[in-house]
C-alpha positions in Angstrom: 2.7 34.7 7.4 6.5 35.2 7.3 9.1 35.0 4.6 11.9 32.3 5.0 15.3 31.9 3.9 14.8 33.9 0.6 12.9 30.9 -1.0 9.3 31.8 -1.7 7.0 28.9 -0.3 3.3 29.0 -1.5 0.6 26.5 0.0 -2.0 25.3 -2.6 -5.3 23.7 -1.6 -6.6 21.7 -4.6 -10.3 21.8 -4.2 -12.7 19.9 -6.6 -16.4 19.7 -6.0 -16.9 16.7 -8.1 -16.0 14.0 -6.0 -17.5 10.6 -6.9 -17.7 8.9 -3.6 -18.8 12.0 -1.6 -20.2 14.7 -4.0 -19.6 18.4 -2.9 -17.2 17.1 -0.1 -14.9 20.2 0.3 -18.0 22.2 1.2 -19.5 19.6 3.5 -19.6 20.9 7.1 -17.6 19.7 10.1 -18.7 21.3 13.4 -20.6 23.7 11.5 -18.2 25.1 9.1 -17.2 23.8 5.5 -14.2 21.4 5.6 -12.3 23.5 3.0 -12.6 26.4 5.6 -11.0 24.2 8.4 -8.2 23.3 6.1 -7.5 26.8 5.1 -7.5 28.1 8.4 -5.2 25.7 9.9 -2.6 25.8 7.0 -2.7 29.5 7.2 -1.4 29.2 10.8 1.9 27.8 9.4 4.5 30.6 9.7 6.6 28.8 6.7 4.0 29.8 4.0 4.5 33.1 2.2 1.0 32.6 0.9 -1.8 30.3 0.8 -4.3 29.7 -2.1 -7.3 27.6 -3.0 -7.2 26.2 -6.6 -10.6 25.0 -7.8 -12.7 24.4 -10.9 -15.9 25.1 -9.2 -17.8 28.3 -9.4 -19.5 27.2 -6.0 -16.1 26.9 -4.2 -14.8 29.9 -5.8 -17.5 32.1 -4.7 -17.2 30.6 -1.2 -13.5 31.6 -1.0 -14.2 34.9 -2.3 -17.0 35.7 0.4 -14.8 34.5 2.9 -11.5 36.5 2.2 -9.6 33.2 1.2 -7.3 33.6 -1.8 -8.6 31.6 -4.8 -7.7 30.7 -8.4 -10.0 29.4 -10.9 -8.5 26.2 -12.7 -9.5 23.8 -15.6 -11.7 21.1 -14.9 -9.6 18.7 -17.0 -7.0 18.0 -14.4 -6.3 14.4 -13.5 -4.7 15.1 -10.2 -4.3 17.8 -7.6 -0.6 18.0 -8.7 -1.7 19.0 -12.3 -3.9 21.7 -10.8 -1.1 23.1 -8.8 1.0 23.1 -12.0 -1.6 25.4 -13.6 -1.4 27.6 -10.5 2.4 27.8 -10.9 2.0 29.4 -14.3 0.5 32.6 -12.7 1.8 32.4 -9.1 5.6 32.3 -9.0 7.2 30.6 -5.9 10.0 28.4 -5.4 8.3 25.6 -3.5 4.8 24.7 -3.8 2.9 22.8 -1.0 0.1 20.5 -2.0 -2.5 20.7 0.9 -5.5 18.5 0.1 -8.8 20.0 0.6 -10.2 17.0 2.1 -7.7 16.9 4.7 -9.4 18.8 7.6 -7.0 17.6 10.3 -4.0 19.2 8.9 -1.9 21.0 11.6 0.7 23.6 11.1 3.0 21.2 12.6 2.5 18.9 9.6 3.5 21.7 7.1 6.6 22.7 9.4 7.8 19.0 9.3 7.2 18.7 5.5 9.3 21.6 4.7 12.1 20.8 7.0 14.1 18.9 4.4 13.9 21.9 1.9 15.2 24.4 4.5 18.4 22.1 5.4 19.3 21.2 2.0 18.7 23.2 -1.2 19.0 20.0 -3.5 15.8 18.3 -2.1 13.1 18.4 -4.8 10.1 16.5 -3.3 9.1 16.0 0.2 6.0 14.2 2.0 5.2 12.9 5.4 4.6 9.5 7.2 3.3 8.3 10.5 3.6 5.3 12.4 0.9 2.5 12.0 0.0 -1.0 13.5 0.4 -4.1 11.5 -3.3 -4.4 11.3 -3.7 -1.2 9.8 -1.0 -1.8 7.3 -3.1 -4.5 5.8 -5.8 -1.9 4.7 -5.3 -1.1 0.9 -7.1 2.2 1.5 -4.2 3.1 3.8 -0.9 3.8 1.6 2.2 2.6 3.1 5.7 3.9 2.5 9.3 2.3 3.2 12.2 4.6 3.2 16.1 4.2 3.1 18.3 5.1 6.1 18.5 9.0 4.7 14.8 9.2 4.7 14.2 8.9 1.0 11.2 6.8 0.0 12.3 3.4 -1.5 8.7 2.8 -2.2 4.9 3.4 -1.7 2.2 0.7 -1.9 -1.3 -0.3 -0.9 0.0 -3.5 0.2 1.6 -4.0 3.8 5.3 -3.1 3.2 7.7 -4.6 4.6 6.3 -8.0 4.2 7.3 -9.4 7.8 8.0 -13.0 6.6 9.3 -14.5 10.2 7.1 -12.1 12.3 10.1 -10.2 13.6 8.5 -8.0 16.5 10.6 -4.9 15.8 9.1 -4.4 12.2 7.6 -1.0 12.0 4.9 0.2 9.6 4.3 3.7 8.1 1.4 5.2 6.6 1.8 7.9 4.1 0.1 11.1 4.5 -0.8 12.6 1.1 0.7 16.1 1.8 3.4 16.9 -0.6 5.8 19.9 -1.2 7.7 20.2 -4.6 10.3 22.6 -6.0 9.2 24.3 -9.2 11.4 22.3 -11.5 10.1 18.8 -9.8 6.5 20.2 -10.4 7.3 20.9 -14.1 9.0 17.6 -14.4 6.2 15.5 -13.1 3.7 17.3 -15.7 5.9 16.6 -18.6 6.2 12.8 -17.8 3.8 10.5 -18.8 1.9 8.2 -16.1 4.2 5.5 -15.0 3.5 1.8 -15.0 4.1 1.5 -11.1 1.8 4.7 -10.7 -1.0 3.0 -12.9 -0.8 -0.4 -11.2 -0.9 1.0 -7.8 -3.0 4.1 -8.5 -0.5 6.3 -6.8 0.6 9.3 -8.7 3.9 9.6 -6.4 5.4 6.7 -7.8 5.8 8.7 -11.3 8.7 10.7 -9.4 10.3 7.4 -8.0 10.1 5.5 -11.4 11.9 8.6 -13.0 14.8 8.6 -10.4 13.3 11.8 -8.6 13.9 11.1 -4.8 11.1 12.0 -2.4 11.9 12.7 1.3 9.7 11.5 3.8 9.5 13.1 7.2 7.9 11.3 10.1 5.0 12.9 12.1 3.1 11.8 15.2 -0.1 13.4 14.1 -2.2 11.1 11.9 -5.2 12.5 9.6 -8.1 11.1 8.3 -8.5 12.0 4.5 -12.2 12.4 3.9 -13.6 10.3 1.1 -16.8 8.8 2.4 -19.8 9.6 4.8 -18.1 7.3 7.5 -14.8 9.4 7.1 -16.8 12.6 7.6 -18.3 11.1 10.8 -15.0 10.2 12.1 -13.6 13.5 11.6 -16.6 15.2 13.2 -16.1 12.9 16.5 -12.4 13.9 16.4 -13.1 17.7 16.5 -15.8 17.0 19.1 -13.3 15.1 21.3 -10.6 17.9 20.8 -13.2 20.5 22.0 -14.4 18.3 24.9 -10.7 17.8 26.2 -9.7 21.4 25.7 -6.7 20.7 23.4 -5.1 23.8 22.1 -5.3 22.6 18.5 -7.2 23.8 16.4 -7.5 27.3 16.7 -10.8 28.9 16.3 -11.9 29.5 12.8 -13.1 32.9 11.6 -16.7 33.3 11.3 -17.8 32.3 7.8 -20.1 33.6 5.1 -22.3 31.4 2.8 -22.4 33.1 -0.7 -25.9 34.2 -1.9 -27.7 32.0 -4.3 -27.5 34.1 -7.6 -31.3 32.5 -8.6 
């Protein structure tokens, strides 16, 4: 991983084990390797990251990382979100930009992170960045798929679980974009987020990024052609397994091979 433009960029993978819908999900296997290992291996291929660390509140995840030479930090179990967990990491690991790489996004590609960081490389004033990908009108009506609309300069106007924009007259050119929950923030934006109380829109939509918008902090949204499946359920896990199986069968160059992995010995 190389340094870039004198601004230190740290990738952080928040990895909680106590997921309610899919218990222990970050250590569930996909193509024989734990999901977290896939995320770490693919993110580490991004040359813009100066370093990469897993942030967890789980002894099991911590031990897995140590066994597999993956840099890891133990964090509090009290955090309401991955953003708060990254804020804790920020106290001991200094950087200029922090990249929030979800531990349940095994389809992450280096290309996602490169696109995400472009606005920061072009403009020192950018504080927060995220990604979007084009979807169909049918997909836009799924409340589990978060949509985003942006202004002409690429700044987010709003994120919603509703289909936005509402296409009243069925204009055929109307496009819908899914928000991919991968973020980059400057140190000061992360600090500000942590100090602000949860906002009203954030609580209504259950979308933490609205806290930035409600408090006048712009979010730059870059388009990517690569969709991902965030793993929340057994069905998601099965879909991701099929995705990797299809990649292998077509000989796609992504993803590069993961290193062999080690399962920590049971202390009992």
